[in-house]
C-alpha positions, 0 to 999 in steps of 0.5 A: 749463852756462854757459861763462865766458871769462877776460878777463885773458889777452886784456887782456895781449895787447892791451897787448903789441900796443900796445907792440910790434906787431913782436913778433907771431909768424909765421902770427898774423893778429891776429884772435882770433875768426875761426879758431874753428870754428862750434858745431854746433846742439844735438841734441834727445834722442829716446828709442829704440824696442824698449827696456824700462823697470823702471817705467812713466812718464807723463812722459818726464823725461830724468833718469828715462830708464834703458832696460834689456834686455827680457830683464831684469825690467821693467814697460813697453816702448816699442814705437814712437816717433813725432814731432809737427810742430815747431809743436806749441804751447808745452806738451805736448799735453793730453788731448782736443787734436788733437795728443794724438789724433794721437799716440794713433791712431799709437800704437794702430796701431803697438802693434797691428802690433808685438804682432800683434793688437789690444792690447785683446784681451789683458791689455795696456795702452797709454800715450802718453808725451810729453817733459817741459814743459822738454824740450818748450820746448827743441824736443822733439816726440817721443812714446813708445808704451809698452805693458805687461802688466796684472795682470787685467781689473779690475786693470790694474796693470802687472806685471813681466815678462822678455820683450818684448811684441812679437809675443806676440799673433801666435797663441795667448797666455796674455795673451789674454782668454778665459773668465770667471766673473762675480762678481755683486752683485744684477744688477750684475757686480762682478768678471770672474775669468779661468778656463780655458774647461774650468772652469765659467764664464758669460762669454767675451770675443768681441771689440772693438766700435768705438763711433761717434764721439760725446761721452762723455756721449752714449755713457754714456747710450745703453747699448743701442747698446753692448749691441747692438754686443756682441750682433752680435759674439757672433753672429758669434763663436758663428756664430748668426744676428744677429737679434732672438733674440740678446737671448734667447740671451745677455746682454752685459758690456762695458768701455769706455774711461775719459773721458780715453782717449775724448777722446783718440780711443779708441773700443774697447769690450771685449765679453763674452758673459754667461749669467747663468742657466747655466754652461759648460765649453767655449768657445762660439766657432763652436758655433752654436745648440747652444752658444747656444740661445734661452733 
């Protein structure tokens, strides 16, 4: 808020001093400004980590900052708050910028550490939240690493929960991806429906394959690279030889990052074993060649 000074009293004091200099009270030196304390530099608002929010945010507007206790209903949780260098440009980082890749990488590591495992292995999403453009202009250089539980693999909508996500993947968790029933239309998988591994299913999550650094267009064009990357994860998961026979043991379904996330440095590809010609009623993990025979 802008402060206005009242000039009438100062004018009266000057008049008094000109007409009766000897009336100055004892202890007054006549300098009206030298005794004011120096104003402290304004502090830039920084959000707190380990806080929860009723609604997820894409931009960290101060007016919308209203953290709640994580035991209360919420849809997002700040697991880490980082800071970029002060010389970070005149606007918040855009997708694909160096600053955005730096923040995304730090958030990825921090969230994995807070959860106890890779967030991609579960129904958990990650969002990097920057200050509003106005706050950025004012010197704010923080970024929030927000995580949220998602509804399902194919509908990653944030859902309401009433407990912190911290430590939820440090052991067995209902949030972890396990077994699925692949809904198909022709040769295309249209939906992956999560089911218990004891229920008839034809797909199972096996891990996250990290794609080499390449352009998004090149990644989408070379589907065989991701397919073979996932086949290697299946071999390790099921404990079968990782050789040319893998293509006869199982097929793959994989979920790759959106283009904006790819530009931010995200290379994690979620890999799923898929058996289009038969069903299972147990996990293939560690099952060897009996679980995954050459078909």
